[in-house]
C-alpha positions in Angstrom: 26.3 7.4 24.4 22.7 6.2 24.7 22.4 2.5 24.6 19.4 0.4 23.6 18.6 -3.2 22.6 16.8 -2.0 19.4 16.5 1.2 17.5 13.5 1.6 15.2 13.5 4.2 12.4 10.0 5.4 11.6 6.7 5.6 13.3 4.2 4.3 10.8 2.5 1.0 11.1 5.6 -1.1 10.7 7.6 0.9 13.3 4.7 1.0 15.8 4.0 -2.7 15.6 7.8 -3.3 16.0 7.8 -0.9 19.0 5.0 -2.7 20.8 6.3 -6.2 20.0 9.8 -5.3 21.3 8.5 -3.4 24.3 6.3 -6.3 25.4 9.2 -8.6 25.0 11.1 -6.5 27.6 13.6 -4.9 25.2 14.9 -1.4 25.7 13.8 0.4 22.6 14.3 3.8 20.9 12.0 4.8 18.1 13.0 7.8 16.0 10.4 9.6 13.9 11.6 12.5 11.7 8.2 14.2 11.5 6.4 16.0 14.4 3.8 13.2 14.6 3.5 9.5 14.1 1.8 7.7 11.2 3.8 8.3 8.1 2.1 7.2 4.9 0.1 4.7 6.9 -2.4 7.4 7.8 -2.8 8.4 4.1 -3.7 4.9 3.1 -7.1 3.5 2.5 -6.8 1.4 5.6 -7.2 -2.1 4.0 -5.3 -5.1 5.4 -5.2 -8.4 3.5 -5.9 -11.3 5.9 -7.5 -14.7 5.2 -9.4 -17.2 7.4 -10.5 -14.5 9.9 -13.6 -14.5 12.2 -15.0 -11.6 10.2 -14.9 -13.6 7.0 -16.4 -16.6 8.7 -19.3 -14.5 10.1 -19.9 -13.1 6.6 -20.0 -16.6 5.1 -16.8 -16.0 3.1 -14.7 -19.1 2.4 -11.0 -18.2 2.3 -7.7 -19.6 3.4 -4.0 -18.7 3.6 -3.4 -20.8 0.5 -5.9 -18.8 -1.5 -4.4 -15.6 -0.3 -0.9 -16.6 -1.3 -2.1 -17.8 -4.7 -3.6 -14.4 -5.3 -0.5 -12.6 -4.1 1.8 -14.5 -6.4 -0.6 -14.2 -9.4 -1.1 -10.5 -8.9 2.6 -10.1 -8.5 3.2 -11.7 -11.9 5.1 -14.5 -10.2 8.2 -12.3 -9.8 7.6 -11.5 -6.2 9.8 -13.3 -3.7 7.8 -16.5 -2.9 9.6 -17.1 0.4 8.6 -13.6 1.6 5.0 -14.3 0.5 5.0 -17.6 2.4 6.5 -15.9 5.5 3.5 -13.5 5.3 1.2 -16.5 5.0 2.6 -18.1 8.1 2.1 -15.1 10.2 -0.9 -13.3 8.7 -3.7 -14.7 10.8 -1.7 -14.5 14.1 -1.0 -10.8 13.2 -4.7 -10.1 12.6 -5.4 -11.6 16.1 -2.5 -9.6 17.6 -3.8 -6.4 16.2 -7.3 -7.2 17.4 -6.0 -8.0 20.9 -4.2 -4.6 20.9 -7.3 -2.7 20.2 -7.0 -2.0 16.5 -10.6 -1.9 15.2 -11.5 -3.7 12.0 -14.7 -2.1 10.6 -15.8 -4.1 7.6 -14.8 -6.3 4.7 -14.5 -5.6 0.9 -13.1 -7.3 -2.1 -10.5 -5.0 -3.6 -7.6 -5.1 -6.0 -6.2 -8.6 -6.4 -8.8 -10.3 -4.2 -10.6 -13.4 -5.3 -12.9 -13.1 -2.3 -13.6 -10.2 0.1 -10.6 -10.1 2.4 -9.8 -6.4 2.6 -10.2 -5.9 6.4 -10.7 -2.1 6.9 -9.1 -0.2 9.7 -9.0 3.5 10.5 -5.3 4.1 10.1 -5.3 7.0 12.6 -7.1 4.8 15.2 -4.6 2.0 14.7 -1.5 4.3 15.1 -3.1 6.0 18.2 -4.0 2.7 19.8 -0.5 1.3 19.3 1.0 4.5 20.6 -1.2 4.3 23.7 0.2 0.9 24.4 3.8 2.2 23.9 3.1 4.9 26.5 2.4 2.1 29.0 5.8 0.6 28.3 8.5 2.4 30.2 11.2 0.5 28.3 10.2 2.2 25.0 11.2 5.8 24.1 9.7 7.6 21.1 11.4 10.8 19.8 9.6 13.0 17.3 11.4 15.5 15.1 14.4 13.2 15.3 15.6 12.3 11.8 18.2 9.5 11.5 21.2 10.6 9.4 23.5 7.6 9.1 24.0 4.0 10.2 27.4 3.2 11.7 29.2 -0.2 11.9 31.5 -1.5 14.6 34.9 -3.1 14.0 33.2 -6.4 13.3 31.2 -5.0 10.4 27.9 -5.0 12.4 25.4 -2.1 12.3 25.2 -1.1 15.9 24.8 2.7 16.0 22.5 5.4 14.6 23.6 9.0 14.0 20.5 11.2 14.4 19.5 14.7 15.0 17.3 16.2 17.7 16.8 19.9 18.6 19.5 20.8 16.0 22.1 18.6 17.7 23.7 15.4 16.4 23.5 12.4 18.7 24.6 8.8 18.5 22.6 5.9 19.9 23.9 2.3 20.3 21.7 -0.7 19.5 23.0 -4.0 20.9 20.5 -6.2 19.1 19.9 -4.4 15.9 18.5 -1.4 13.9 15.1 -1.8 12.2 14.4 0.5 9.3 10.7 1.2 9.0 11.1 4.7 7.4 8.7 4.3 4.4 9.4 4.9 0.8 10.4 7.8 -1.5 7.1 9.0 -2.9 8.1 12.6 -2.1 11.6 12.5 -3.4 11.8 14.0 -6.9 15.4 13.0 -7.1 14.8 9.3 -6.4 11.6 9.2 -8.4 13.5 10.7 -11.3 16.2 8.1 -11.0 14.0 5.0 -10.4 10.6 5.9 -12.0 11.1 8.6 -14.6 8.0 7.2 -16.4 5.9 8.7 -13.5 6.8 12.3 -14.2 3.5 14.1 -13.9 1.8 11.7 -11.5 0.3 13.4 -8.5 2.6 13.3 -5.4 0.5 12.5 -2.4 2.7 10.2 -0.3 3.7 10.8 3.3 5.5 14.1 3.6 8.5 12.5 5.2 8.9 9.9 2.5 12.2 11.0 0.9 14.0 7.6 0.9 16.5 8.2 3.7 16.1 4.7 4.9 16.9 3.3 1.5 20.0 5.5 1.2 21.2 4.5 4.7 20.9 0.8 3.9 22.5 1.1 0.5 25.5 2.8 2.1 26.2 -0.5 3.8 25.6 -2.8 0.8 21.9 -3.4 0.7 20.4 -4.8 -2.5 17.3 -3.3 -4.0 14.2 -5.1 -5.5 11.1 -4.3 -7.5 12.2 -0.9 -8.8 11.4 -1.9 -12.4 7.8 -2.4 -11.4 7.2 1.0 -9.9 3.8 2.3 -11.1 1.4 4.9 -9.7 -2.0 4.1 -8.2 -5.0 4.7 -10.4 -8.3 6.2 -9.4 -7.5 9.6 -8.0 -9.3 12.8 -9.0 -6.8 15.4 -10.5 -7.4 17.6 -7.5 -6.4 14.8 -5.0 -3.0 16.4 -4.3 -4.9 19.2 -2.5 -6.2 19.0 1.1 -8.8 16.2 0.3 -7.6 12.8 -1.0 -10.3 12.2 -3.5 -10.2 8.6 -4.7 -12.8 6.2 -6.1 -12.4 2.7 -7.5 -15.8 2.4 -9.2 -14.2 0.0 -11.8 -14.0 -2.7 -9.1 -17.8 -2.3 -8.7 -18.5 -2.5 -12.4 -17.4 0.8 -14.1 -15.3 0.9 -17.2 -12.4 3.1 -18.0 -12.3 5.2 -21.2 -9.7 7.6 -22.6 -10.4 11.0 -24.0 -11.3 9.3 -27.3 -14.1 7.4 -25.6 -12.4 4.1 -25.9 -11.7 1.4 -23.3 -8.0 0.5 -23.1 -7.6 -2.1 -20.3 -9.2 -5.0 -18.4 -10.5 -3.0 -15.4 -10.3 -5.9 -13.0 -6.5 -6.1 -12.8 -4.3 -4.6 -10.1 -4.6 -0.8 -9.9 -0.9 -0.6 -10.0 -1.1 -2.0 -13.6 -4.2 0.1 -14.3 -2.1 3.1 -13.4 0.5 2.1 -16.0 -2.2 1.7 -18.7 -3.9 5.0 -17.9 -0.6 6.9 -18.0 -0.1 5.7 -21.5 -3.3 7.3 -22.8 -3.5 10.5 -24.8 -2.8 13.5 -22.5 -2.8 10.9 -19.6 -6.5 11.6 -19.3 -9.1 9.0 -18.6 -12.6 8.6 -17.1 -14.4 6.0 -15.1 -17.9 5.6 -16.5 -20.7 3.8 -14.8 -24.5 3.7 -14.4 -27.0 3.7 -11.5 -26.6 -0.1 -11.0 -22.9 0.5 -10.1 -23.8 3.6 -8.1 -26.1 1.6 -5.9 -23.0 -0.4 -4.8 -21.5 2.6 -3.2 -20.3 1.8 0.3 -20.8 4.5 2.9 -17.6 5.8 4.5 -15.4 3.4 2.6 -12.2 5.1 1.5 -12.3 3.5 -2.0 -16.0 2.8 -2.7 -18.0 5.7 -1.3 -19.1 6.9 -4.7 -21.9 9.0 -3.2 -19.3 11.0 -1.3 -17.6 11.8 -4.6 -21.0 13.0 -5.9 -21.6 15.2 -2.8 -18.2 16.7 -3.3 -19.2 17.6 -6.9 -16.5 15.5 -8.4 -18.7 13.4 -10.6 -20.4 14.1 -13.9 -24.0 12.9 -13.9 -26.3 12.8 -16.9 -29.6 11.1 -17.8 -28.3 10.1 -21.3 -25.1 8.9 -22.7 -25.3 11.8 -25.1 -25.3 14.3 -22.3 -22.5 12.4 -20.5 -20.3 12.4 -23.6 -20.9 16.2 -23.8 -19.9 16.6 -20.2 -16.6 14.8 -20.5 -16.0 15.9 -24.1 -15.6 12.5 -25.8 -17.1 11.6 -29.2 -20.7 10.3 -28.6 -20.6 7.7 -31.3 -17.4 6.2 -30.0 -18.6 6.2 -26.4 -21.9 4.6 -27.4 -20.1 1.9 -29.4 -17.7 1.3 -26.6 -20.5 0.7 -24.1 -22.6 -1.3 -26.5 -19.7 -3.6 -27.2 -18.9 -3.9 -23.5 -22.5 -4.7 -22.7 -22.7 -7.3 -25.4 -19.6 -8.9 -23.9 -21.3 -9.0 -20.5 -24.3 -10.7 -22.1 -22.1 -13.2 -23.9 -20.0 -13.9 -20.9 -16.8 -12.9 -22.7 -15.3 -9.5 -23.1 -14.1 -9.4 -26.7 -11.5 -6.7 -26.2 -9.7 -7.2 -22.9 -11.0 -10.4 -21.5 -12.7 -9.0 -18.4 -14.5 -11.7 -16.5 -14.8 -10.3 -13.0 -15.1 -7.1 -11.0 -11.7 -7.4 -9.2 -9.3 -10.2 -9.9 -11.5 -13.3 -9.7 -14.3 -11.9 -7.7 -17.7 -10.5 -8.8 -19.7 -10.4 -12.1 -19.7 -7.4 -14.4 -23.0 -5.8 -15.2 -24.1 -3.9 -18.3 -24.0 -0.1 -18.3 -27.5 0.7 -19.2 -29.4 2.0 -16.2 -29.6 5.8 -16.2 -28.5 8.1 -14.8 -24.9 7.7 -16.0 -21.8 8.9 -14.2 -18.2 9.8 -15.1 -15.2 10.4 -12.8 -12.1 12.0 -14.2 -9.2 9.9 -12.9 -5.5 10.0 -12.9 -2.4 8.4 -11.4 -0.9 9.2 -8.0 2.4 8.4 -6.4 1.1 7.3 -3.0 3.6 4.6 -2.0 6.6 3.2 -3.8 6.2 -0.6 -3.1 9.9 -1.2 -3.8 13.1 -0.9 -1.9 15.8 -2.8 0.1 15.9 -6.5 -0.2 15.1 -8.5 2.9 15.0 -12.2 3.7 12.2 -14.0 5.6 13.7 -12.9 8.9 13.4 -9.3 7.8 17.2 -9.0 7.7 18.4 -6.6 5.0 20.6 -8.5 2.6 23.4 -7.6 0.1 23.5 -8.5 -3.6 24.5 -12.0 -2.7 21.6 -12.6 -0.4 23.8 -12.4 2.7 22.4 -10.6 5.8 23.9 -7.3 6.7 24.6 -7.9 10.4 22.5 -6.0 12.8 20.2 -4.4 10.1 16.5 -5.2 9.6 13.8 -3.6 7.6 10.0 -3.7 7.4 7.2 -1.9 5.6 7.3 0.3 2.5 11.1 0.6 2.6 11.4 -3.0 1.5 11.2 -4.6 -1.9 10.6 -8.1 -3.2 7.3 -8.8 -1.6 4.8 -7.3 -4.1 6.5 -8.0 -7.4 4.9 -6.6 -10.6 1.5 -6.0 -9.2 -0.2 -5.0 -6.0 -2.9 -6.6 -3.9 -4.8 -4.0 -1.8 -4.2 -4.5 1.9 -0.9 -6.3 1.4 1.1 -3.2 2.1 -0.3 -2.5 5.5 -0.4 -6.2 6.0 3.4 -6.6 5.4 4.1 -3.6 7.7 2.5 -5.4 10.7 3.7 -8.9 9.8 7.3 -8.0 9.1 7.5 -5.3 11.8 6.9 -8.0 14.3 9.1 -10.6 12.6 12.0 -8.1 12.6 11.8 -7.7 16.3 11.5 -11.4 17.0 14.5 -12.2 14.9 16.6 -9.4 16.2 16.0 -10.4 19.8 17.0 -14.0 19.0 20.4 -12.9 17.9 23.4 -13.8 20.1 26.1 -11.3 19.7 29.6 -12.9 19.8 32.1 -10.5 21.3 
């Protein structure tokens, strides 16, 4: 039987951070990836990571702190996220940012996005991050990565400790032993119709654009051994995708965080556009025919950010995904909404901006507590048909601050750790952009550090 100190399941950001952390600590490591390449849903993400107090923020004159970051996380999560997990993130977030920098992960720029009170979305190229970490792994002779090697089951020893993984490679079943622990970093279940049907039937009809390997095997394997699950009642899709986004091009735009409004096919607003896009997705899915449009003017268009995965509005225009018109009358005709209603909606919104108080939904900012809304009055006008996508599931197995998987009584399942999208409890009812990749890196490293501390009593 193959023997290792640690076995890591999954080669996305959580798994790769864990592999590097463990390899550099001298551990003998096996990483199993079920697909034929590394990256998972990490490489489908927008590339934002939520960090506070960084040198990039300081250079941009942005005042932020771990305390502000955690306050936003808890507020956005509706106060139902596990505060101990949030605090553990806070304790490690800045050191993790530094660690990623030191390992060659490139942070390109800063933006304020969903849930941020200041710009703290540090943008990476997810492909560059995964490739860079993989290059480091290749320098570590004590770390082995196997592709096309899906894990099938976790096995316990006589003491009730998880210490083996049954997996497949080249059509052959193998068993590998892990003396220090198994870390599940296998992602969520955005591509499992069975699990989505069971846990999120309200999202039937949402686009399915998660990682192709995300079928929830890690959750199933953990549940077999008593893992508790968290955050499933709060599953929502992500708003802001064009209806064609399930095709080869992931077409997404969040103009509402730059000042656009959202209207349904009746031409009416239906939500405060500054809230978490997890909650925006829920509101949008409740509209007639699940159809809605982001509507904005040239003032907002001028805030387009070149090559940004969420804010490059000019790219959407070049891809012919936007409606553009010189008058609201023409725009209403383009998107087939009643002109009188659309004009009244925009007039009422503009008056609210002028008065400093949105009379309908209480919008006071662009995103969370950051930025000031502007009136929609500067032609040309734009509209972007938008829908909800199941990109990541943001719910899963319950873990403690040591990244140990726990049972319904909060007791650790010996030898079993988890990090990344497979875990629940961290996000709660809402979602701060950047906190998903952030928790992958933070808890991927924590899982290794805690596993290697363990003294196995024989």
